[in-house]
LOTORLO-91707 format. One record per residue (C-alpha): residue number from 1; residue in three letters; x, y, z. Coordinates in pm, 1 decimal, decimal comma. Example, Ala and Ser with C-alpha at 12.3 -4.5 7.8 and 13.67 -1.06 7.14 Angstrom:
BEGIN
{pt 1; Ala; {1230,0; -450,0; 780,0}}
{pt 2; Ser; {1367,0; -106,0; 714,0}}
# end
This chain:
BEGIN
{pt 1; Met; {-761,4; 1634,4; 2870,5}}
{pt 2; Met; {-774,0; 1708,9; 2495,0}}
{pt 3; Lys; {-873,1; 2068,9; 2442,3}}
{pt 4; Gln; {-926,9; 2261,0; 2159,9}}
{pt 5; Glu; {-897,8; 2624,9; 2115,1}}
{pt 6; His; {-1116,7; 2803,9; 1852,5}}
{pt 7; Lys; {-1068,1; 3110,8; 1640,1}}
{pt 8; Asn; {-1329,2; 3285,6; 1444,5}}
{pt 9; Ile; {-1266,1; 3360,7; 1089,1}}
{pt 10; Thr; {-1458,2; 3589,5; 836,2}}
{pt 11; Lys; {-1392,4; 3601,7; 449,1}}
{pt 12; Thr; {-1494,5; 3851,1; 231,2}}
{pt 13; Ile; {-1514,7; 3709,8; -204,8}}
{pt 14; Ile; {-1580,1; 3899,6; -456,3}}
{pt 15; Ile; {-1723,8; 3736,7; -775,7}}
{pt 16; Thr; {-1550,2; 3770,4; -1090,3}}
{pt 17; Ser; {-1612,7; 3700,8; -1436,7}}
{pt 18; Phe; {-1461,2; 3373,4; -1424,8}}
{pt 19; Leu; {-1647,3; 3287,3; -1161,5}}
{pt 20; Ser; {-1992,4; 3432,5; -1255,7}}
{pt 21; Gly; {-2270,6; 3159,0; -1318,8}}
{pt 22; Leu; {-2108,9; 2890,1; -1142,6}}
{pt 23; Arg; {-2290,0; 2741,8; -847,6}}
{pt 24; Leu; {-2245,3; 2945,9; -499,6}}
{pt 25; Asp; {-2056,4; 2581,8; -367,5}}
{pt 26; Lys; {-1840,0; 2553,3; -660,2}}
{pt 27; Ala; {-1735,0; 2945,0; -662,5}}
{pt 28; Leu; {-1647,3; 2941,8; -292,0}}
{pt 29; Ser; {-1466,8; 2610,9; -317,3}}
{pt 30; Gln; {-1245,6; 2742,7; -661,4}}
{pt 31; Ser; {-1175,2; 3075,4; -405,2}}
{pt 32; Leu; {-1104,0; 2871,8; -128,8}}
{pt 33; Pro; {-883,0; 2555,6; -216,5}}
{pt 34; Asp; {-733,0; 2488,3; 131,0}}
{pt 35; His; {-1096,9; 2404,5; 194,0}}
{pt 36; Ser; {-1294,0; 2124,6; 72,4}}
{pt 37; Arg; {-1634,8; 2156,9; -111,3}}
{pt 38; Ser; {-1821,4; 1951,2; 140,2}}
{pt 39; Arg; {-1723,3; 2144,2; 403,0}}
{pt 40; Ile; {-1786,3; 2482,3; 221,3}}
{pt 41; Lys; {-2170,1; 2319,3; 153,0}}
{pt 42; Arg; {-2187,8; 2278,4; 532,3}}
{pt 43; Trp; {-2130,0; 2615,0; 608,0}}
{pt 44; Ile; {-2374,8; 2732,9; 314,7}}
{pt 45; Leu; {-2642,3; 2488,7; 495,3}}
{pt 46; Asn; {-2538,7; 2649,6; 850,5}}
{pt 47; Arg; {-2635,6; 2966,2; 745,3}}
{pt 48; Gln; {-2244,5; 3098,0; 774,7}}
{pt 49; Val; {-2261,5; 3250,3; 412,6}}
{pt 50; Lys; {-2405,8; 3537,0; 304,1}}
{pt 51; Val; {-2443,4; 3707,2; -66,9}}
{pt 52; Asn; {-2451,4; 4101,8; -63,2}}
{pt 53; Asn; {-2494,1; 4067,3; 314,1}}
{pt 54; Cys; {-2841,3; 3826,3; 283,4}}
{pt 55; Val; {-2812,1; 3474,2; 431,9}}
{pt 56; Val; {-2809,1; 3236,8; 137,8}}
{pt 57; Thr; {-2846,8; 2841,3; 241,7}}
{pt 58; Met; {-2892,1; 2696,0; -153,4}}
{pt 59; Pro; {-2531,7; 2610,9; -231,2}}
{pt 60; Asp; {-2650,3; 2553,6; -593,8}}
{pt 61; Lys; {-2758,6; 2926,5; -640,2}}
{pt 62; Lys; {-2575,2; 3064,9; -895,5}}
{pt 63; Val; {-2342,0; 3383,4; -834,0}}
{pt 64; Leu; {-2310,0; 3688,1; -1075,2}}
{pt 65; Gln; {-2019,7; 3904,1; -1131,0}}
{pt 66; Gly; {-1945,8; 4185,4; -852,3}}
{pt 67; Glu; {-2130,1; 4009,0; -576,7}}
{pt 68; Leu; {-1987,1; 4035,4; -242,5}}
{pt 69; Ile; {-1954,2; 3681,5; -60,3}}
{pt 70; Glu; {-1919,9; 3668,9; 313,8}}
{pt 71; Ile; {-1807,9; 3302,9; 486,2}}
{pt 72; Ser; {-1770,7; 3272,5; 853,3}}
{pt 73; Tyr; {-1631,6; 3001,6; 974,1}}
{pt 74; Val; {-1419,2; 2863,9; 1307,7}}
{pt 75; Val; {-1095,4; 2717,3; 1292,7}}
{pt 76; Glu; {-998,0; 2490,2; 1559,0}}
{pt 77; Tyr; {-647,7; 2449,7; 1692,5}}
{pt 78; Val; {-472,0; 2265,8; 1936,3}}
{pt 79; Lys; {-361,6; 2518,8; 2272,7}}
{pt 80; Ser; {-386,7; 2329,9; 2582,6}}
{pt 81; Leu; {-292,8; 1974,4; 2458,6}}
{pt 82; Lys; {-13,5; 1837,2; 2678,6}}
{pt 83; Pro; {339,6; 1881,6; 2498,8}}
{pt 84; Glu; {527,0; 1526,0; 2547,8}}
{pt 85; Asn; {928,9; 1440,4; 2498,8}}
{pt 86; Ile; {861,0; 1183,2; 2242,3}}
{pt 87; Phe; {1154,7; 1117,4; 1996,8}}
{pt 88; Leu; {1059,8; 1224,5; 1663,0}}
{pt 89; Asn; {1328,3; 1036,3; 1343,0}}
{pt 90; Val; {1360,3; 1380,2; 1182,4}}
{pt 91; Val; {1453,4; 1296,5; 845,1}}
{pt 92; Tyr; {1435,1; 1648,1; 680,4}}
{pt 93; Glu; {1399,2; 1988,1; 831,2}}
{pt 94; Asp; {1413,7; 2413,2; 743,5}}
{pt 95; Asp; {1213,5; 2696,4; 897,8}}
{pt 96; Phe; {874,1; 2576,8; 693,9}}
{pt 97; Ile; {830,6; 2224,0; 721,3}}
{pt 98; Val; {948,8; 1865,3; 861,1}}
{pt 99; Ile; {974,2; 1515,4; 763,3}}
{pt 100; Ile; {985,4; 1230,5; 994,0}}
{pt 101; Asn; {1038,4; 871,6; 994,6}}
{pt 102; Lys; {720,7; 724,3; 1195,1}}
{pt 103; Pro; {766,7; 399,2; 1364,4}}
{pt 104; Ser; {476,0; 161,6; 1435,7}}
{pt 105; Asn; {327,1; 185,7; 1767,1}}
{pt 106; Leu; {268,2; 548,3; 1732,4}}
{pt 107; Val; {-61,1; 699,6; 1653,5}}
{pt 108; Val; {-37,6; 997,2; 1478,5}}
{pt 109; His; {-328,8; 1252,4; 1609,9}}
{pt 110; Pro; {-518,4; 1241,2; 1976,6}}
{pt 111; Gly; {-850,1; 1058,3; 1980,0}}
{pt 112; Val; {-1093,7; 891,2; 2197,1}}
{pt 113; Gly; {-860,3; 660,1; 2424,3}}
{pt 114; Asn; {-525,4; 847,8; 2275,2}}
{pt 115; Thr; {-498,1; 1187,3; 2443,4}}
{pt 116; Ser; {-105,8; 1099,6; 2483,7}}
{pt 117; Gly; {172,7; 968,7; 2353,2}}
{pt 118; Thr; {115,8; 1074,2; 2008,7}}
{pt 119; Val; {312,2; 1255,1; 1704,7}}
{pt 120; Leu; {103,5; 1566,2; 1793,1}}
{pt 121; Asn; {200,6; 1546,7; 2177,4}}
{pt 122; Ala; {585,9; 1530,9; 2032,4}}
{pt 123; Leu; {548,4; 1800,4; 1800,0}}
{pt 124; Leu; {434,5; 2052,2; 2068,7}}
{pt 125; Tyr; {722,3; 1935,8; 2280,9}}
{pt 126; His; {956,2; 1996,6; 1990,5}}
{pt 127; Tyr; {785,6; 2270,3; 1832,7}}
{pt 128; Pro; {614,0; 2494,4; 2076,9}}
{pt 129; Asn; {510,3; 2764,3; 1838,5}}
{pt 130; Ile; {322,8; 2504,8; 1621,7}}
{pt 131; Ser; {69,9; 2495,1; 1882,6}}
{pt 132; Val; {-71,4; 2773,6; 1676,9}}
{pt 133; Val; {-121,5; 2559,8; 1344,4}}
{pt 134; Pro; {-421,0; 2376,7; 1273,0}}
{pt 135; Arg; {-340,9; 1995,7; 1418,1}}
{pt 136; Ala; {-31,8; 2095,6; 1483,5}}
{pt 137; Gly; {55,6; 2130,1; 1145,2}}
{pt 138; Ile; {-7,0; 1767,4; 1048,1}}
{pt 139; Val; {-122,5; 1741,9; 657,2}}
{pt 140; Gln; {-149,7; 1368,2; 644,8}}
{pt 141; Arg; {-201,5; 1034,2; 847,4}}
{pt 142; Leu; {-19,1; 745,8; 863,4}}
{pt 143; Asp; {-216,6; 454,4; 1077,9}}
{pt 144; Lys; {-84,2; 372,1; 1451,1}}
{pt 145; Asp; {111,0; 53,0; 1309,4}}
{pt 146; Thr; {201,4; 195,8; 941,6}}
{pt 147; Thr; {601,6; 311,5; 914,6}}
{pt 148; Gly; {765,1; 549,7; 725,8}}
{pt 149; Leu; {772,2; 935,1; 625,4}}
{pt 150; Met; {528,8; 1213,7; 742,8}}
{pt 151; Leu; {486,5; 1549,0; 650,7}}
{pt 152; Ile; {435,9; 1864,2; 897,4}}
{pt 153; Ala; {379,7; 2178,8; 823,3}}
{pt 154; Lys; {555,7; 2470,3; 1056,7}}
{pt 155; Asp; {313,3; 2714,7; 1013,8}}
{pt 156; Ile; {-46,6; 2810,4; 897,7}}
{pt 157; Asp; {83,7; 2971,9; 512,2}}
{pt 158; Thr; {267,7; 2666,7; 486,5}}
{pt 159; Gln; {5,1; 2418,9; 574,1}}
{pt 160; Val; {-221,3; 2575,3; 340,7}}
{pt 161; Lys; {-46,6; 2533,2; 46,3}}
{pt 162; Leu; {34,0; 2180,1; 156,0}}
{pt 163; Val; {-308,0; 2085,7; 197,4}}
{pt 164; Lys; {-391,2; 2231,2; -159,9}}
{pt 165; Leu; {-82,4; 2009,6; -327,3}}
{pt 166; Phe; {-209,9; 1756,0; -163,5}}
{pt 167; Gln; {-595,0; 1822,7; -358,7}}
{pt 168; Leu; {-371,3; 1862,3; -668,2}}
{pt 169; His; {-207,2; 1568,6; -653,7}}
{pt 170; Lys; {111,6; 1709,8; -656,6}}
{pt 171; Ile; {246,1; 1542,6; -402,8}}
{pt 172; Arg; {409,8; 1183,2; -495,5}}
{pt 173; Arg; {372,5; 934,3; -233,0}}
{pt 174; Glu; {526,2; 546,7; -243,8}}
{pt 175; Tyr; {478,1; 270,6; -45,9}}
{pt 176; Asp; {579,3; -87,4; 13,7}}
{pt 177; Ala; {385,4; -355,1; 143,8}}
{pt 178; Ile; {373,8; -734,7; 183,2}}
{pt 179; Val; {50,5; -901,6; 82,5}}
{pt 180; Tyr; {-101,7; -1224,8; 73,0}}
{pt 181; Gly; {-162,7; -1389,5; -284,4}}
{pt 182; Asn; {72,8; -1395,3; -593,3}}
{pt 183; Ile; {47,9; -1076,0; -793,3}}
{pt 184; Val; {148,4; -1157,2; -1168,7}}
{pt 185; Asn; {79,6; -824,5; -1337,1}}
{pt 186; Asn; {122,9; -462,0; -1239,9}}
{pt 187; Gly; {-229,9; -273,3; -1196,5}}
{pt 188; Thr; {-449,6; 23,9; -1094,8}}
{pt 189; Ile; {-716,8; -7,8; -842,2}}
{pt 190; Asp; {-977,7; 297,8; -934,8}}
{pt 191; Arg; {-1318,1; 205,5; -646,1}}
{pt 192; Pro; {-1457,1; 431,3; -433,1}}
{pt 193; Ile; {-1431,1; 425,9; -59,7}}
{pt 194; Ala; {-1691,2; 517,7; 169,2}}
{pt 195; Arg; {-1734,7; 411,1; 582,4}}
{pt 196; Asn; {-1866,8; 85,4; 658,4}}
{pt 197; Phe; {-2197,0; 92,4; 719,7}}
{pt 198; Phe; {-2207,6; -154,4; 995,0}}
{pt 199; Asn; {-1853,0; -110,5; 1170,1}}
{pt 200; Arg; {-1791,0; 322,8; 1178,9}}
{pt 201; Thr; {-1425,8; 231,4; 1252,0}}
{pt 202; Ser; {-1375,9; 34,3; 939,5}}
{pt 203; Met; {-1358,9; 161,7; 530,6}}
{pt 204; Cys; {-1487,0; -34,4; 224,5}}
{pt 205; Val; {-1505,1; -18,8; -127,5}}
{pt 206; His; {-1875,4; 118,4; -215,5}}
{pt 207; Pro; {-2038,1; 284,8; -492,1}}
{pt 208; Ser; {-2130,3; 592,3; -298,5}}
{pt 209; Gly; {-1770,5; 642,7; -160,0}}
{pt 210; Lys; {-1540,7; 910,9; -238,7}}
{pt 211; Ser; {-1308,5; 836,6; -539,4}}
{pt 212; Ala; {-1018,1; 622,6; -481,0}}
{pt 213; Ile; {-722,0; 541,3; -703,1}}
{pt 214; Thr; {-420,2; 331,9; -593,6}}
{pt 215; His; {-106,1; 191,2; -839,2}}
{pt 216; Tyr; {47,6; -126,9; -744,3}}
{pt 217; Gln; {371,7; -237,8; -890,8}}
{pt 218; Val; {535,4; -611,4; -816,3}}
{pt 219; Ile; {853,4; -584,0; -699,4}}
{pt 220; Glu; {911,2; -944,2; -593,1}}
{pt 221; Thr; {721,5; -1288,0; -551,4}}
{pt 222; Phe; {732,3; -1573,8; -312,0}}
{pt 223; Ser; {627,7; -1949,9; -307,9}}
{pt 224; His; {315,0; -2042,2; -83,7}}
{pt 225; Ser; {126,5; -1702,9; -231,5}}
{pt 226; Tyr; {330,5; -1358,8; -119,9}}
{pt 227; Thr; {414,0; -1058,0; -311,0}}
{pt 228; Arg; {588,5; -751,4; -208,7}}
{pt 229; Val; {446,1; -470,4; -400,1}}
{pt 230; Arg; {517,0; -76,1; -433,7}}
{pt 231; Leu; {196,7; 141,7; -429,8}}
{pt 232; Gln; {130,3; 525,7; -500,9}}
{pt 233; Leu; {-145,8; 699,9; -409,1}}
{pt 234; Glu; {-346,2; 933,1; -612,4}}
{pt 235; Thr; {-579,7; 999,6; -347,1}}
{pt 236; Gly; {-565,3; 1004,2; 27,9}}
{pt 237; Arg; {-876,0; 816,2; 164,5}}
{pt 238; Thr; {-853,6; 644,7; 480,3}}
{pt 239; His; {-700,3; 319,5; 524,5}}
{pt 240; Gln; {-705,6; 310,4; 146,9}}
{pt 241; Ile; {-428,4; 102,1; 51,8}}
{pt 242; Arg; {-522,7; -163,3; 289,1}}
{pt 243; Val; {-913,2; -127,1; 172,5}}
{pt 244; His; {-813,0; -192,2; -187,3}}
{pt 245; Met; {-550,2; -438,1; -147,9}}
{pt 246; Ala; {-822,1; -600,6; 56,3}}
{pt 247; His; {-1077,7; -593,4; -206,3}}
{pt 248; Ile; {-875,3; -754,6; -445,2}}
{pt 249; Gln; {-793,2; -1036,1; -266,3}}
{pt 250; His; {-467,0; -949,7; -160,6}}
{pt 251; Pro; {-485,0; -795,2; 163,2}}
{pt 252; Leu; {-161,8; -672,5; 370,3}}
{pt 253; Ile; {16,7; -935,4; 592,1}}
{pt 254; Gly; {-53,6; -853,4; 956,3}}
{pt 255; Asp; {-394,9; -634,3; 849,1}}
{pt 256; Lys; {-580,5; -737,7; 1136,6}}
{pt 257; Lys; {-901,8; -499,6; 1070,4}}
{pt 258; Tyr; {-910,2; -610,4; 647,6}}
{pt 259; Gly; {-748,7; -945,8; 633,6}}
{pt 260; Lys; {-992,7; -1187,0; 694,2}}
{pt 261; Ser; {-1118,0; -1394,9; 478,8}}
{pt 262; Lys; {-1172,0; -1749,2; 361,9}}
{pt 263; His; {-854,7; -1768,4; 140,7}}
{pt 264; Leu; {-636,8; -1643,8; 448,1}}
{pt 265; Leu; {-776,8; -1907,9; 654,8}}
{pt 266; Tyr; {-756,6; -2166,6; 400,0}}
{pt 267; Leu; {-403,4; -2043,5; 363,5}}
{pt 268; Lys; {-327,1; -2066,6; 774,6}}
{pt 269; Lys; {-466,3; -2414,2; 776,3}}
{pt 270; Arg; {-218,9; -2522,7; 508,1}}
{pt 271; Tyr; {56,1; -2386,6; 573,3}}
{pt 272; Asp; {25,5; -2312,7; 968,9}}
{pt 273; Arg; {293,1; -2570,5; 1063,8}}
{pt 274; Thr; {614,0; -2431,4; 848,8}}
{pt 275; Phe; {837,1; -2185,8; 1005,6}}
{pt 276; Asn; {801,8; -1933,3; 691,1}}
{pt 277; His; {430,3; -1931,8; 718,9}}
{pt 278; Cys; {436,1; -1925,1; 1123,6}}
{pt 279; Cys; {613,8; -1577,9; 1085,9}}
{pt 280; Val; {369,7; -1461,9; 853,8}}
{pt 281; Phe; {73,2; -1506,3; 1058,9}}
{pt 282; Ser; {232,1; -1400,7; 1382,6}}
{pt 283; Phe; {332,7; -1069,9; 1175,9}}
{pt 284; Glu; {205,9; -772,6; 1476,1}}
{pt 285; Arg; {104,9; -498,8; 1216,9}}
{pt 286; Gln; {18,4; -441,6; 881,7}}
{pt 287; Ala; {307,3; -458,0; 669,0}}
{pt 288; Leu; {292,3; -125,2; 518,1}}
{pt 289; His; {555,6; 136,9; 493,1}}
{pt 290; Ala; {571,7; 504,3; 340,2}}
{pt 291; Ser; {907,6; 470,4; 175,6}}
{pt 292; Met; {902,7; 758,5; -87,1}}
{pt 293; Leu; {783,7; 1145,2; -99,7}}
{pt 294; Lys; {818,1; 1371,9; -344,5}}
{pt 295; Phe; {724,0; 1750,8; -415,3}}
{pt 296; Val; {836,4; 2110,0; -472,0}}
{pt 297; His; {874,2; 2277,2; -201,9}}
{pt 298; Pro; {536,4; 2515,8; -138,7}}
{pt 299; Ile; {770,1; 2853,7; 5,7}}
{pt 300; Thr; {1117,9; 2762,3; -177,0}}
{pt 301; Gly; {969,8; 2604,9; -484,8}}
{pt 302; Val; {1268,2; 2329,1; -515,2}}
{pt 303; Ser; {1193,9; 2022,9; -604,9}}
{pt 304; Met; {1267,7; 1746,6; -328,2}}
{pt 305; Arg; {1265,8; 1390,0; -275,6}}
{pt 306; Trp; {1327,8; 1159,9; 45,1}}
{pt 307; Lys; {1341,9; 763,5; 58,7}}
{pt 308; Ile; {1397,9; 567,2; 323,3}}
{pt 309; Pro; {1453,2; 185,1; 371,8}}
{pt 310; Leu; {1186,5; -93,6; 506,8}}
{pt 311; Pro; {1209,0; -116,9; 893,9}}
{pt 312; Leu; {1376,8; -407,3; 1045,1}}
{pt 313; Asp; {1056,1; -629,4; 1058,1}}
{pt 314; Met; {925,9; -609,9; 720,8}}
{pt 315; Leu; {1291,6; -674,9; 648,2}}
{pt 316; Gly; {1263,0; -966,8; 864,8}}
{pt 317; Leu; {978,9; -1081,8; 703,4}}
{pt 318; Leu; {1112,1; -1043,7; 361,8}}
{pt 319; Asn; {1410,3; -1247,4; 410,1}}
{pt 320; Val; {1221,4; -1533,1; 590,1}}
{pt 321; Leu; {977,4; -1546,9; 276,7}}
{pt 322; Arg; {1299,2; -1588,4; 66,0}}
{pt 323; Leu; {1400,3; -1911,0; 236,9}}
{pt 324; Ser; {1063,2; -2046,5; 93,8}}
{pt 325; Leu; {1218,3; -1971,7; -271,6}}
# end
């Protein structure tokens, strides 16, 4: 069974002249960059924040220079999940970070129905000391069937710094994907993403969602409406690439969650008797691969970059599509 250990944390902040006059939640989010503003707002509403030793439940309360803010919250960390000897393809490792090349059909984090056989279980086995780091150092997630580069922190300090780099958009990530439809020009998708109101395991483009920005570049086009694209994320919303590409009517090949549309049904009906299209419609996962990662190392300050080739299944699909040119 998955079990989390808890650690109570109390932090004290003195409001400086720079923060004076700001809303309480905004002042705290600037003082605690490793925590989101929405999380800080929840702490305030849950009576976990005191100003000058008095509980405050108004996130929009203005703070003044010299005021003493005390925040109490709980950190969950992995303690009793079972370490498992699962192979990890380590691309890079030092005393602070690990970068792996994740295969498809591997869940990153335990959840309902997946309490074992995950990247996290493997990390606990290969790096026992990582059990005291929240989420075993995982600072980014890839979907179960998305392959490619994934970043892990070995200690809490490094994890906090990496989370801040993600929040400041200073970690560059590129993905390769194969999508339905011929895309002619490069472009940017700037559409907010929210959880689907009718299916809570899915996401959707919705005005009430969080800001999400995806840049795409055409790499290769194929006859019968297929395109290979390279994508760069400015934000990191759940299923962002899959949702955005489906939104512009170019869903990822193999995406069973977001790839259903009248356009695809038409293509399947028209082409499913050809070898090329049989290979497309039988592709077992979303054709998405995290191919490049670039950032300045949060501890050493060295600029670092990793790039890995496509996995064999995507290379095979590209070779099949090229036969139809």
